[in-house]
FIVOGU-969355 format. One record per residue (C-alpha): residue in one letter; x, y, z. Coordinates in Angstrom, 3 decimals, always signed. Layout:
REM residues N
- A;X;Y;Z
...
This chain:
REM residues 326
- X;+45.905;+94.874;+120.613
- X;+44.416;+94.373;+117.148
- X;+41.027;+93.400;+116.527
- X;+40.308;+92.274;+112.849
- X;+38.055;+89.394;+112.457
- X;+35.826;+89.298;+109.524
- X;+32.517;+87.054;+109.360
- X;+33.863;+84.766;+106.567
- X;+36.734;+84.233;+108.848
- X;+34.625;+83.210;+111.811
- X;+32.796;+80.470;+109.751
- X;+36.253;+79.392;+108.027
- X;+37.103;+78.346;+111.542
- X;+33.628;+76.421;+112.107
- X;+34.425;+74.506;+108.993
- X;+37.885;+73.597;+109.791
- X;+36.319;+72.514;+113.072
- X;+33.955;+70.259;+111.328
- X;+36.611;+68.723;+109.036
- X;+39.251;+67.785;+111.352
- X;+37.953;+64.813;+112.813
- X;+38.435;+63.207;+109.088
- X;+41.786;+64.827;+108.399
- X;+44.686;+62.674;+108.917
- X;+47.531;+65.588;+108.741
- X;+47.146;+69.270;+109.342
- X;+49.798;+71.496;+106.916
- X;+50.025;+75.164;+108.245
- X;+51.572;+77.586;+105.802
- X;+53.559;+80.249;+107.335
- X;+55.388;+82.933;+106.180
- X;+59.456;+81.970;+106.769
- X;+60.201;+85.940;+107.347
- X;+57.941;+85.764;+110.349
- X;+57.203;+81.846;+111.291
- X;+56.052;+82.702;+114.706
- X;+53.897;+85.855;+114.053
- X;+52.239;+84.095;+110.954
- X;+51.214;+81.164;+112.855
- X;+47.611;+81.453;+114.249
- X;+47.655;+80.444;+118.026
- X;+43.870;+79.081;+117.157
- X;+44.646;+76.696;+114.730
- X;+46.828;+75.415;+117.079
- X;+44.376;+75.025;+119.499
- X;+41.985;+73.007;+116.884
- X;+45.121;+70.923;+115.548
- X;+46.618;+69.836;+118.522
- X;+45.546;+66.049;+118.553
- X;+46.577;+66.130;+114.775
- X;+50.361;+65.577;+113.067
- X;+51.288;+68.820;+111.772
- X;+53.615;+70.053;+108.905
- X;+54.741;+73.436;+109.257
- X;+55.381;+74.966;+105.493
- X;+57.933;+78.032;+105.864
- X;+56.788;+79.940;+102.199
- X;+58.439;+82.299;+100.696
- X;+61.861;+80.937;+101.737
- X;+63.752;+82.639;+98.964
- X;+63.117;+85.858;+100.515
- X;+64.058;+84.748;+104.225
- X;+67.440;+84.735;+105.491
- X;+68.580;+81.213;+105.149
- X;+70.296;+81.192;+108.594
- X;+67.009;+82.233;+110.319
- X;+65.228;+79.899;+108.228
- X;+67.335;+76.741;+109.326
- X;+66.850;+77.559;+112.662
- X;+63.365;+77.647;+112.549
- X;+63.088;+74.276;+110.708
- X;+65.183;+72.885;+113.759
- X;+62.729;+74.425;+116.281
- X;+59.847;+73.155;+114.460
- X;+61.111;+69.994;+113.992
- X;+61.872;+69.448;+117.916
- X;+58.180;+69.755;+118.702
- X;+55.927;+66.517;+119.088
- X;+54.185;+65.479;+115.688
- X;+55.789;+68.383;+113.848
- X;+57.914;+68.265;+110.839
- X;+58.897;+71.630;+109.076
- X;+59.743;+72.701;+105.251
- X;+60.969;+75.352;+103.802
- X;+59.989;+76.061;+99.941
- X;+59.365;+78.747;+97.329
- X;+55.860;+77.748;+96.627
- X;+56.767;+78.175;+92.562
- X;+59.486;+75.581;+93.075
- X;+58.168;+72.161;+91.548
- X;+61.044;+70.184;+92.812
- X;+60.792;+71.600;+96.638
- X;+57.378;+70.809;+96.602
- X;+57.823;+67.021;+95.734
- X;+58.958;+66.525;+99.098
- X;+55.429;+67.187;+100.774
- X;+53.508;+64.161;+99.879
- X;+56.323;+62.081;+101.159
- X;+56.323;+64.124;+104.433
- X;+52.652;+64.022;+104.656
- X;+52.512;+60.130;+104.405
- X;+55.585;+59.934;+107.036
- X;+53.080;+62.014;+109.308
- X;+50.012;+60.279;+108.696
- X;+51.472;+56.747;+109.643
- X;+49.096;+54.132;+108.864
- X;+46.187;+54.619;+106.601
- X;+43.989;+52.385;+104.704
- X;+45.319;+51.143;+101.543
- X;+42.456;+52.080;+99.362
- X;+41.876;+55.598;+100.228
- X;+44.102;+58.802;+100.096
- X;+45.774;+60.584;+102.899
- X;+43.442;+63.853;+104.140
- X;+45.671;+66.806;+104.487
- X;+44.090;+70.023;+105.404
- X;+46.015;+73.021;+104.232
- X;+45.397;+76.274;+106.793
- X;+47.299;+79.344;+107.312
- X;+46.544;+83.270;+107.750
- X;+45.852;+85.486;+104.961
- X;+48.193;+86.193;+102.144
- X;+51.036;+83.559;+103.216
- X;+51.170;+81.464;+100.022
- X;+48.366;+78.779;+100.800
- X;+46.749;+79.146;+97.044
- X;+50.341;+79.374;+95.417
- X;+51.097;+76.146;+97.207
- X;+48.082;+74.231;+96.149
- X;+48.558;+75.637;+92.618
- X;+52.012;+74.049;+92.789
- X;+51.323;+70.646;+94.255
- X;+48.428;+70.328;+91.635
- X;+50.458;+71.373;+88.493
- X;+47.808;+73.930;+87.774
- X;+46.130;+76.699;+88.397
- X;+43.318;+75.639;+90.598
- X;+43.612;+77.819;+93.461
- X;+42.938;+81.765;+93.241
- X;+45.770;+83.583;+94.197
- X;+46.472;+87.190;+94.723
- X;+48.820;+89.991;+96.785
- X;+46.166;+91.011;+99.183
- X;+44.508;+89.286;+102.238
- X;+41.945;+86.924;+101.964
- X;+41.766;+85.555;+98.573
- X;+40.258;+82.066;+99.385
- X;+36.775;+82.711;+100.904
- X;+35.660;+78.846;+100.946
- X;+37.080;+75.455;+101.281
- X;+38.030;+73.768;+97.871
- X;+39.328;+69.910;+97.782
- X;+42.175;+69.180;+95.578
- X;+43.648;+65.606;+94.853
- X;+47.696;+65.523;+93.743
- X;+49.905;+63.246;+92.646
- X;+51.600;+60.746;+95.579
- X;+47.892;+59.856;+96.843
- X;+47.366;+62.891;+99.054
- X;+43.769;+64.880;+98.896
- X;+43.914;+68.510;+99.961
- X;+41.198;+70.552;+101.558
- X;+42.199;+73.974;+101.229
- X;+40.728;+76.517;+103.571
- X;+40.338;+80.314;+104.062
- X;+42.687;+82.514;+105.811
- X;+42.028;+82.964;+109.110
- X;+43.518;+85.628;+111.536
- X;+42.190;+85.153;+115.156
- X;+40.261;+87.499;+116.757
- X;+42.625;+89.471;+118.654
- X;+46.203;+89.805;+118.116
- X;+47.944;+90.528;+121.564
- X;+51.445;+90.596;+120.830
- X;+52.209;+94.100;+119.233
- X;+55.480;+93.285;+117.492
- X;+53.584;+90.150;+115.500
- X;+50.503;+92.798;+114.522
- X;+52.922;+95.142;+113.006
- X;+55.538;+92.472;+111.484
- X;+52.427;+90.933;+110.103
- X;+51.174;+94.627;+108.597
- X;+54.865;+94.838;+107.512
- X;+54.781;+91.812;+105.599
- X;+51.148;+92.486;+103.804
- X;+49.255;+89.763;+106.051
- X;+47.485;+92.337;+107.467
- X;+45.364;+95.147;+105.138
- X;+47.371;+98.484;+105.082
- X;+44.205;+99.875;+106.599
- X;+44.454;+98.187;+109.749
- X;+47.163;+99.661;+111.395
- X;+48.800;+103.050;+110.200
- X;+50.726;+102.848;+107.602
- X;+53.600;+105.289;+108.915
- X;+53.547;+103.706;+112.295
- X;+54.376;+100.229;+110.494
- X;+57.164;+101.362;+108.629
- X;+58.874;+103.679;+111.495
- X;+58.564;+100.515;+113.686
- X;+59.938;+98.371;+110.699
- X;+62.673;+100.912;+109.998
- X;+63.887;+100.466;+113.486
- X;+63.564;+96.556;+113.476
- X;+65.642;+96.495;+110.226
- X;+68.493;+98.757;+111.663
- X;+68.536;+96.133;+114.835
- X;+68.183;+93.262;+112.636
- X;+69.994;+94.092;+109.270
- X;+71.888;+97.717;+109.340
- X;+73.911;+96.777;+106.243
- X;+71.018;+96.012;+103.911
- X;+69.156;+98.891;+105.216
- X;+72.017;+101.092;+104.604
- X;+72.993;+99.298;+101.125
- X;+69.745;+99.605;+99.460
- X;+69.030;+103.439;+100.930
- X;+72.477;+104.764;+100.649
- X;+72.531;+105.709;+103.809
- X;+75.965;+106.312;+105.142
- X;+75.014;+105.704;+109.183
- X;+72.330;+104.984;+110.737
- X;+70.775;+106.715;+114.351
- X;+73.221;+105.464;+117.449
- X;+71.648;+102.120;+119.233
- X;+69.984;+103.666;+122.664
- X;+69.231;+100.135;+124.811
- X;+66.411;+101.100;+126.921
- X;+66.157;+98.158;+129.590
- X;+62.679;+99.429;+130.778
- X;+61.344;+99.205;+127.300
- X;+58.992;+96.747;+128.287
- X;+57.411;+98.769;+130.943
- X;+57.048;+101.609;+129.162
- X;+53.197;+102.619;+128.533
- X;+52.575;+103.806;+125.004
- X;+49.410;+105.860;+123.794
- X;+46.417;+103.882;+124.675
- X;+46.172;+100.798;+126.897
- X;+49.385;+99.898;+128.395
- X;+51.774;+97.687;+126.162
- X;+55.336;+97.317;+124.938
- X;+56.692;+100.403;+123.602
- X;+58.296;+98.804;+120.530
- X;+60.232;+101.391;+119.298
- X;+62.196;+101.744;+122.668
- X;+62.530;+97.806;+122.587
- X;+64.458;+98.097;+118.741
- X;+66.497;+100.649;+120.180
- X;+66.546;+103.001;+117.071
- X;+65.060;+106.224;+115.700
- X;+62.650;+104.516;+113.276
- X;+61.071;+108.033;+112.580
- X;+64.484;+109.726;+111.596
- X;+65.459;+106.507;+109.183
- X;+61.950;+106.932;+107.513
- X;+62.561;+110.164;+106.974
- X;+65.956;+109.591;+105.431
- X;+64.514;+107.089;+103.137
- X;+61.569;+109.972;+102.164
- X;+63.983;+112.615;+101.174
- X;+65.959;+110.032;+99.160
- X;+63.056;+108.388;+97.345
- X;+61.000;+111.291;+96.191
- X;+59.555;+112.348;+99.699
- X;+61.291;+115.318;+99.583
- X;+58.489;+118.349;+99.199
- X;+59.163;+122.354;+98.358
- X;+60.246;+123.653;+101.671
- X;+62.023;+120.938;+102.954
- X;+59.080;+119.218;+104.335
- X;+59.562;+115.390;+104.640
- X;+56.591;+112.985;+103.031
- X;+56.773;+110.558;+105.444
- X;+53.684;+108.512;+103.821
- X;+56.101;+108.008;+100.793
- X;+59.068;+106.832;+102.569
- X;+56.632;+104.172;+103.947
- X;+55.637;+103.389;+100.691
- X;+59.242;+102.710;+99.484
- X;+59.952;+100.851;+102.382
- X;+57.351;+98.297;+102.814
- X;+56.719;+97.729;+99.265
- X;+60.456;+96.873;+98.829
- X;+60.491;+94.986;+101.849
- X;+57.642;+92.835;+100.545
- X;+59.308;+92.440;+97.169
- X;+62.795;+91.342;+98.384
- X;+64.479;+94.451;+97.223
- X;+66.345;+94.796;+100.571
- X;+67.763;+91.236;+100.528
- X;+66.778;+87.838;+102.135
- X;+65.626;+88.916;+105.572
- X;+63.561;+87.496;+108.730
- X;+62.187;+89.934;+111.060
- X;+62.292;+87.431;+114.149
- X;+63.976;+84.361;+115.763
- X;+63.104;+81.573;+117.718
- X;+64.384;+83.466;+120.550
- X;+61.897;+86.059;+119.926
- X;+58.990;+83.709;+121.002
- X;+57.482;+85.317;+124.194
- X;+57.693;+83.291;+127.341
- X;+54.110;+81.160;+127.501
- X;+51.132;+82.425;+129.711
- X;+50.732;+80.807;+132.791
- X;+46.967;+79.701;+132.142
- X;+46.863;+79.252;+128.272
- X;+43.808;+77.958;+128.138
- X;+42.591;+81.404;+129.193
- X;+45.232;+83.806;+127.482
- X;+43.327;+86.434;+125.617
- X;+45.530;+85.383;+122.315
- X;+43.895;+81.783;+122.591
- X;+40.503;+83.528;+123.010
- X;+37.756;+82.572;+119.897
- X;+35.006;+84.696;+119.255
- X;+32.476;+82.466;+118.337
- X;+30.156;+85.733;+117.672
- X;+32.293;+86.638;+114.506
- X;+31.968;+90.291;+115.444
- X;+35.120;+92.494;+114.342
- X;+36.331;+94.608;+116.702
- X;+37.437;+97.962;+114.897
- X;+41.097;+97.823;+113.517
- X;+43.456;+99.773;+115.986
């Protein structure tokens, strides 16, 4: 379980809650490579009475077939539409104001449609706003939590945007989501052990995209797949939780060691520098150098909790106290 909830994120949650009554449509920006994991359940709770446009950003880095599955999934939900975009592609962004008007329904003729843009850190919110505005208004960066305060922008198509700082939820109970977020860079590299993230990611890529993994790192083969029907009952180190490597069924450690040995991570005496291998794999994954990959599908969405209102993942911590990163 990962706890990572800086004070400015608690403040942002309060700002969102205060502004929502005046909002016609909520836009949630998701990473197209991990649309479930990059969706904040806290925001889902706050916006449940508002129409929502899900923007799947970085679509140019995601698997097109998986993206179509995600768009269809979101479009099937009540008061929800989805659009996959590359946030630097102005032509693709032109569809957004029209979709906002469609979702908002009847709005007084003398005012704009009011749209709030939300999302976790580092999913491309600021790049999206700059693209919609046609100029650099919002600060961008490849580190989480670049935006620190709300800002308002009026764009073409009679839409008024309110940007918000990236908000993570107090505790990420789903371990698979935590590792996928860390692999994508949405969580700071210090929040979860860097090599552990790369080991789990290597195993996941071997399961989902074995040919892309072999081609990028010139691997003649991958360790054999070993299914474990008891994987979700395995007790890993610490509190009882799913053993992600057992679920993946591949030896991520061996794969990472092979990548390290081929990419400058072989030390004198034959010692393998796994941190070097982790740097190579995670940086190249984030840069799209392994090809267009998606780390989850709608089938990976966990079954709903028996009582979602009391689910730990949906709990909002009003104190703003941060747990130590696990």
